[in-house]
C-alpha positions in Angstrom: -6.2 32.5 -27.0 -8.3 35.1 -28.8 -11.5 34.4 -30.7 -11.1 33.9 -34.5 -12.4 36.9 -36.5 -12.3 38.2 -40.1 -9.3 40.3 -38.9 -7.1 37.2 -38.9 -8.1 36.5 -42.5 -7.4 40.1 -43.4 -3.9 39.8 -41.9 -3.4 36.5 -43.9 -4.6 38.1 -47.1 -2.0 40.9 -46.6 0.8 38.4 -46.2 -0.5 36.3 -49.1 -0.7 39.5 -51.3 2.9 40.3 -50.4 3.9 36.7 -51.3 2.2 36.9 -54.7 3.9 40.2 -55.5 7.3 39.2 -54.2 7.3 35.6 -55.5 8.9 34.7 -52.2 8.0 33.1 -48.9 7.6 35.5 -46.1 9.5 34.8 -42.9 11.4 32.0 -44.5 14.2 30.9 -42.1 12.2 31.8 -39.0 11.8 29.2 -36.3 8.4 29.0 -34.7 9.8 30.8 -31.7 11.2 33.6 -33.9 7.9 34.0 -35.6 6.1 34.2 -32.3 8.6 36.7 -30.8 9.3 38.9 -33.8 6.1 38.8 -36.0 3.5 38.3 -33.3 5.3 39.9 -30.4 7.2 42.8 -32.0 5.2 43.4 -35.2 7.8 42.5 -37.8 6.2 42.4 -41.3 7.5 41.5 -44.8 9.1 44.5 -46.6 7.3 45.5 -49.7 9.5 46.3 -52.7 9.8 50.0 -53.6 8.9 49.2 -57.2 5.4 48.0 -56.3 2.5 50.4 -56.8 1.8 52.5 -53.6 -1.8 51.5 -53.4 -0.7 47.8 -53.2 1.8 48.4 -50.4 -0.7 50.6 -48.6 -3.3 47.8 -48.8 -0.7 45.2 -47.5 0.3 47.4 -44.6 -3.4 48.1 -43.7 -4.1 44.4 -43.8 -1.4 43.5 -41.3 -1.7 46.6 -39.2 -0.9 46.1 -35.5 -4.1 47.9 -34.7 -6.8 45.4 -35.6 -9.4 48.2 -36.0 -7.3 49.7 -38.8 -7.4 46.5 -40.9 -9.8 46.8 -43.8 -12.8 44.4 -44.2 -13.0 42.3 -47.3 -15.5 44.7 -48.9 -12.8 47.5 -48.6 -10.1 45.1 -50.0 -12.3 44.2 -52.9 -13.1 47.9 -53.6 -9.3 48.7 -53.6 -8.5 45.9 -55.9 -11.3 46.8 -58.2 -10.0 50.4 -58.4 -6.5 49.0 -59.1 -7.8 46.9 -61.9 -9.6 49.9 -63.4 -6.4 51.9 -63.2 -4.3 49.2 -64.8 -6.8 48.8 -67.7 -7.3 52.5 -68.2 -10.5 54.2 -69.1 -10.9 52.2 -72.3 -10.0 48.9 -70.7 -6.8 48.6 -72.8 -4.0 46.6 -71.2 -1.5 46.5 -74.0 -2.9 43.6 -75.9 -4.4 44.1 -79.4 -7.9 45.3 -79.1 -10.3 43.2 -81.2 -14.1 43.7 -81.1 -14.5 40.4 -79.2 -11.9 41.4 -76.7 -13.4 44.8 -76.2 -16.8 43.2 -75.6 -15.2 40.8 -73.0 -13.5 43.7 -71.2 -16.7 45.7 -71.0 -18.6 42.7 -69.8 -16.1 42.2 -67.0 -16.0 45.8 -66.1 -19.8 45.9 -65.7 -19.5 43.5 -62.8 -17.6 44.4 -59.7 -15.1 41.9 -58.2 -17.4 41.5 -55.3 -20.2 40.2 -57.4 -17.9 37.9 -59.4 -16.5 36.4 -56.2 -20.0 36.3 -54.6 -18.5 37.6 -51.3 -20.9 37.2 -48.4 -20.7 39.5 -45.3 -19.4 37.9 -42.1 -22.0 37.7 -39.5 -19.6 38.5 -36.7 -19.9 35.1 -35.0 -16.7 33.6 -33.6 -15.7 30.5 -35.5 -14.5 27.4 -33.6 -11.0 27.3 -35.0 -7.7 26.7 -33.2 -5.5 29.7 -34.1 -2.5 28.8 -31.9 0.9 28.7 -33.5 1.9 25.2 -34.5 5.0 24.4 -32.4 6.2 21.8 -35.0 6.1 24.3 -37.9 9.4 25.6 -39.3 9.6 29.2 -40.8 12.4 30.3 -43.1 13.7 34.0 -43.1 13.3 36.8 -45.6 13.1 40.6 -45.8 11.1 42.1 -43.0 10.3 45.4 -41.6 9.5 46.3 -38.0 6.1 47.5 -37.1 4.4 48.2 -33.8 4.0 45.4 -31.3 0.9 43.4 -32.0 -0.9 40.2 -31.6 -2.2 38.6 -34.8 
């Protein structure tokens, strides 16, 4: 197999982000062989909904890109999500809920910290981790909406 790197986690984050947005299980109904052949071998990916914000779907697609070098690192992912939160809250931090002085203070306190500092994300040192990344032959996958991408190995 291939060495385990942050790119695998980036791919997983993209799929998890899709799952959170879709409130569905990606690749449900897929057998292990189907997952290996279609997702790993032919680059099938979950299909983002057209109603989702474009930056979200762009981030998902970059995370599960068939070209590993195109996948963002977690610093880029955090920066993108931080920008999306800023856009959703607007310039004044208003998100549709009544604005009280205490709430305004809480929003400004949150905005003064980046997501990265709140999550205390540490850079990856580039070392390969001793993890078995082979597909579990006993796992069962169930089908869902997919889209075809370029052939890739996760």
